[in-house]
Steps between C-alpha positions, in 0.01 A plus 500: 500500500782740581660434162171577325472831681862583415433430132183707483545800728809681369454434128122573475457212259201279436534119547413446133822664365672167428194371322489809276870456414444133425217589260717761328794258464276226365358739242847616395638146471210362296638618166481166321130531414383736221449856615126588525366758262444850640139587592297708256383741771741759641279657767285365778130540421308359797476672838596178684836471321570868556427457870733199519784693334438806718516283815828344382647842406402639838661197667826552307498869590449422870773233492740753342424744781524240779833362377654847538404543867831352620687753284286785642564380855880480441515850346242675716682837500498526122146365465333716765482807277387289207221299667381721786485469876190278520636237262846505660344465845301196380815357335703543821225330704491221243881468519484478878237224481707309242813539714313372806375204298848423366650524849241265641544258212880501534465452875260207446733346243790527741291348777391214277859438394610486864213265581601274213854491640361414846253230392654251743350709786147500364370314805620774734244752635702804393509365143120466497470855638719634220293313238182641650650848501595468133148385414352797686733738314405336171133561580583873525633508142166481303357821659828675423481376142145633477625837623769496230240418236279779630787749497589391144140560391503838676822606320361388164178691570699815584713463186193448281345807659810700403566422130796738481683326784413159354642601159818638661540178700435281197789666315749369761538161329866464602397460864300184425653161575572247228242255640230770502589608146483139384159466663377818325638377168313174553179696568553708185559184299189348656310813397616451141388139504165593654450789254564271203273235651217752551538630143466149360139393453397137563445449126848632416654286774322194365610584143859555612501175695360313202755668268788415734376142533480463121849648453631279781346188346643588159836575658486166678415319176780678315735432789404133487571496125832676559585253779413210269719640225780567746468142625514375142802722437666368814421145389649575157809649661530197726463269201760701313731489799440127529574452132807721526608309807435177317704623205770617734494156661531340157781741415668419826465130432638554155789695647564222744476255218744708301736513791469125533558457127796724417559306185181639333557748232488871564260555208241268647530680830458840336203378299337368812559829680360697209189286489456535873543878474260517211246296694552721802458816292190355334352413838593843633340670200187288540477586869559869419221485240264339751593763761442782249167347400396472863606859567303617195193318631551669840530843333190426291302406810622811680395713202158331504476567873590868450251532213228344716580747780483793255179366349342461844617849592342645184178308566496630854557858377210459255280369781610790721408748224165329453443505876594870515261573212218310671571678831497836317166416338362391835621823660338702218177310545516557873555874445212509252285309746595739782418800276164355399424402856588852620263644237233250599566587863453872429184426306382274779570771758302754293212252461528423870466870585197527267361180651542636850325826403215308333487270800459803727227631268340156501506491880343848508234388253444185704451709812253720312332192353469347847337824621266503199424130544421561865275796410340297221435214738344742748284651224408155371410392855284812541337435162434139597349620827283754310404234246403264780298776665336592169423132432359462847294818449372374164418164652326676787315719250395191308379343822316819591344522153395139523367563848318814381353315203399217731353745744322681216371172365381397845348841549320488166377151581386621838320798342335273242396256766378779725299652209358159421403451866342842514303427185382168643397672819305762306329230300413300807359811673287588201364147492425513872325827456292363216405198705398720791281712284321196368424366844365833617260519220363151581436584868318813408263315289426252770398764754263640269 
């Protein structure tokens, strides 16, 4: 733990520095594969990519400022007029905290070293007390590290709040350590990789990968053909060497035979040598012809490979031009669509304003219509009431007329009956009177 603190606190480095360097070295060393084609776009278009690059640029700027804090702390007299009292005060406090941390770490390292030397006394109580004391002191290191991180953030905040001081500090590149400069270079290189990666669309990346795979497969096939031809050439050379060795063996045997037979004639010996030399030259010429033929085949295959690469490059350029033309047409259509949509939007807004005005008028007319409908309903109800009353009055009049006619008819009948009764009474009285007169006349005659 003490070693980790010692590695982090004074250098202000992130734990991922080695990984960034490893990525950069791997990218530099991988030069055997074909170099990818450059992206068609040169500027970032989406807001997400711009935000990513702005975050990385801000990180690089902050790292450049933080890596110069040790230089500012070492030359505080010269930097005080350049950075200001507040920043220098924060830097001195930060230096004090870092010095305290380094002292504690060095003390803990020394204590641990002494404990390692005295491991044979680990069962003693004083040894356990010292171990416990070291553990307690180690537990005090994380809060101190947090204070150092907080002071670093405070200094960066003050420097960002004072752009002039930050620019003056950023110029002092000679005060930066080699490790910090290497880390910044790695970040800049990472920014370049990220920028190129963000510029490359998924379709272009897929096309590049497919193109590289095709070129790699063709290169592998050509390399296999070249290897086969080289193997054949090596076999031919081995055969030639074997034949030459065989001829040399025959020549050596002949020489031995000649040495064994000194009585043979010199002409026969010379003729044999000449034939052997001729055969050797013929074999050598034949092997040279086969080698030249093999080399010509290799050159022909290399020329075919180069022509295929050029042909694929031209085809890719034609496809790129076609793609650019299609993208231009799409952009023109999009602009035309945006223009038409803006005109339609303006027309829609005008119609919407007219619609709102007519809607207000319609609501006003509806309110008036509701009032008129209510008044009409009231008038209709009054008319219905009057009609009912008039109908009831007519019906009552009809009943009264019928009753009057009935009463008149009854009255007429009563009058007729009463007249008839009176006439009957008059008739009966006249008859009675006539009868009485007749009787009186009879009695008067009797008395006489």
